[in-house]
N, C-alpha and C positions, 0 to 999 in steps of 0.2 A: 216941186214938192206937192204932194196930195195929202191933205190933213184928214180926209175921211177915214173911218176905221176899217180894219180888216174884219170880216165876218167869219166865224167858225161855228159849225154845228156838228152835233153827234146825237145818237140815240140816247145817250146818258152822259156819264162823266169820263169815259175813256178819252174823249177828245181833249181833256186837260193835259194829256201828254204832248199833244201838238201845241197847245198854248204855252206850255213850259219851254218848248224849243223855240217857238216864235219870239218869246220874251228874251231868250238868250241871243238869238240871231238878229232880232230887230227891236232893240229896246226903245226906239223912238216911235214905234207904231202903237196907235190906239187899237184895241181889240174888243169886239163884241162877241161873246160866246153864248150860244143857245144849246142847252142840254135838255132833250125831251125825256126827262127822267120819269115822267108819269106814264110813258108808253114803252119804256125800255123792257126787253131787248127787241130790236128790229129783226134780228137774225133768224128768228123762227117764224116770221110772217111770210105770207105769199108775196110774190113780186109786185102785184098790183097795189097792195097795201103799202109796201115799202116806197113805191113811187109816189103814192098819194101823200104819205108822211113827209117825204123829201121835198115835194113841192110846197107844202105848208111851211116847213122849216125855212126853205129858201125865201118864201114870201115874207116871213117874219123878219129875216135879216135885211131884205131889201127895204122894208119899212123903217129900218134903223139907219139908212143912208150909207151902207158900206160900199167900199170900192172894189172888193174882191171877196169871193166866198170860197172857203175851204170846207169841203165835206170831209170832216175828220172821222169818218165812219166807213169801215171797210164794206159793210153791207150796202150802204147807199152807193158808194163808189163803184161797186160791182153791178149794181142794178139800175141806177138812174140812166135813162137813155142818152147816149152821147149826142144824138141829134138835138134833143131838147136842151141839153147843157150848152150846146153851141149857139142856141137861140137866146140865151140869157143876155140881159143888157149890160153885163160886166164880166170880167174874167171869173171862171169857175174851175176849181181844181179838186180832184179826188186824191185818194191815197194810193190807189193801185199802181198807176204808171210809175211814179217815182220810186216806189218800193220795189217793183219788179226790176227796174233799171239797176238799183243798188245791189239786189241779189244776184243778178246776172254778172255784175262786175266782181262780186265778192267770192263766188264759188271757185274752188280750185279743181274739184273732181267733176263738176257738171251735174252733181246730184243735189237737188234743192227740195227741201220740204216746205210745205205751205200749211199754216193753220189759220182758221178763221171761223166765222159763224156758219151755220148750215146754209144760209142763203149765199154767202160769198163762195163757199166751196162748190155749191150746186151750180153757180154761174160759170165756173171755169175761167174766170177773168184773168187770174194770175197765170194759169197754164198757157193760155193763148199768147199773152204778152211775152212770157219767158221764151217760148218756142220761136217767136218772131225775133226776139232780141238775140237769142243764142241758139240757133238750130242744133239739134242733137242733144240738148240738155235733157236730163231725166228728172221728172217731177213726181212728187208724192204728196197728196193733200189729205188733210184730216179735219173734219169739223169738230170744234171744241165748244159745244153749246153751253156748258156749265161755267166756262171761264168768265163770261160777262157778269152773271149774277154773283159769282164769287168776288169779283172786283168791286161791284156795286155795294156789296155787303162787308167790305173791308178785309177780306181774307187774302192779303197781299204780302205778308211777311215771308221771307225766303224759307223758313222752316215751318210754315203753317201746315198742320197735319191734314186738314181737309183739302187744301189746294194741292199739296204734295201727292196725295192719293189719287186725285183726279188727273193731275198732270202725268203721273206715271201711266195711268190707263190710256190716256190719249196719245202720249208721245213715244211710248215704247216701240211701236211699229216703225216710226220714223227714225228713231235712234238705231234700231236693229237693221234698218235698210241702208245705213251708212251715209245719210245726208251730211254734207259738211256746211250747209247754209240753211237756216230756217227763217222763213218769212213769218213774222208775227203780224198777220194780215188784218188785225183789228186793233184800233188804238187803245182798247182796254188792256191788251195783252202785255205791253211793255211794263205795266205795273206788276205783272207776275214774272218779270224777267229773272229774278233771283231763283224762283222755283223752276222755271222752264230751263234756265241755264244749268242748274244742278242736275236735272233729269237728263238733259241732252249731252252734257259733258263739255269740257273746256275746248275741245277741238271744233265745235260747231259755232259758226258766226250767226248771231241773232240780228235780224234786220228789223229795225223799229219803224213801223209805218208812220207814227207821229213825227219822228225826227226827219224822215225822208220827205214827208209832205211839207214840213216847215221849210226845208231847204228849197223845195220847189216854189213855194210862195215867195221866198226871198228873191229867187231868180226872176220870177214873173213880174214882181213889183219893180225890180231894177230895170228889166228890159222895157217895161212900159212907162218908165219915168214916174212911177206912182209912190216912190218911197217918201216917208215922213221921218224927220229926225227930231221933231219938237214935241212929240206926244209921249206915250208910254202908259196910259191908263188902260185898265181892263174892267169891263162891265159884264156881269153874268146874268143869264136868265134861265130858269128851270121850270118845268111843269109839275114838279113834285116838291117835296120838303126842302126848304132852304137849309135846314139843320143838317140833313144828310149831305148836302153839297159842302157845307162848311167843314164837316169832318173829313171828306175826301180831299178837299182843297189843301188842308193841313198836311196830308200825306203826299200829295202830288205836286204841289206848287212851291216855288220859292216865296219868301215873305213878300217880295216886291211885286209879285204877280197877283196878290189878293186885291179884291175890289168889291164894290157893292153887288149884292145878289138879290134879284127880284123874282118873285113867283109869278108865273103867267099861267092862268087857268087853261087846262087842256081844251076846254070848250072854245076859248078864244082862238087857239091855234087851229082847231078843227074847223072853225067857221071861216077861215081864210079861203078866199077864192083866187088862187094865183092867176095873174095875167102877165105872162112873160113875153109880150110882144116887143118888137124893136130889134135893132141890129145887134149882132154879137160883137164884142170887143175882145177878141181872144188872140 
């Protein structure tokens, strides 16, 4: 049994969908969540800036003594170099691989849609994995840059007129192309699942990146003998308003997933100089 906490980070608050699933699957685990709400969104940044932010986020969690890090951010998962991730001194998981595996298993027709931030779609990460997992699959990808700010500003109700209008604009080509499976490739997007599902129709399976990543964490901890059954606390850190976090937490989390929230100045995060030397334990 390993009593160290699990570390989770995201560009903002979308990663709370992964925390919700982790609490459901692993109620005995302590969790430290870092949301870089002061610099959200990452998805419209260049790859160099995204990698820089990811390194700082990882360094922050390493400083909290975590035993595993989940990048609950599709943008980081698609951009952070695998070779660098392999050199971290603890297990590191992203959302892309487990989500692609779930989509490849779910599709009946072999037509899979992918939605994500501009950086995620530009990277082609999901397409590469899907074609490797299931040769001959047909993929169609769409960047949905307005979804993250809509979520961060609370426009998540299934009938929200603003989100509905934007979703129709983004998703109509995927719906019309006849995809039967849709990867929600950003952990913010499951919070819009009501809107997305209504636009896509009942015959389309929605693949939740946060849920699939949480399952992958469970498997990795079990395989490494790192599970903890005596904890269950959650601590949150954000780089912007804690009030905004509290409002989103009420919408995204079960009551027992609430915990103390601490503001961390962006300057403190930006000043981190990551040193990821040492062997990888993957």
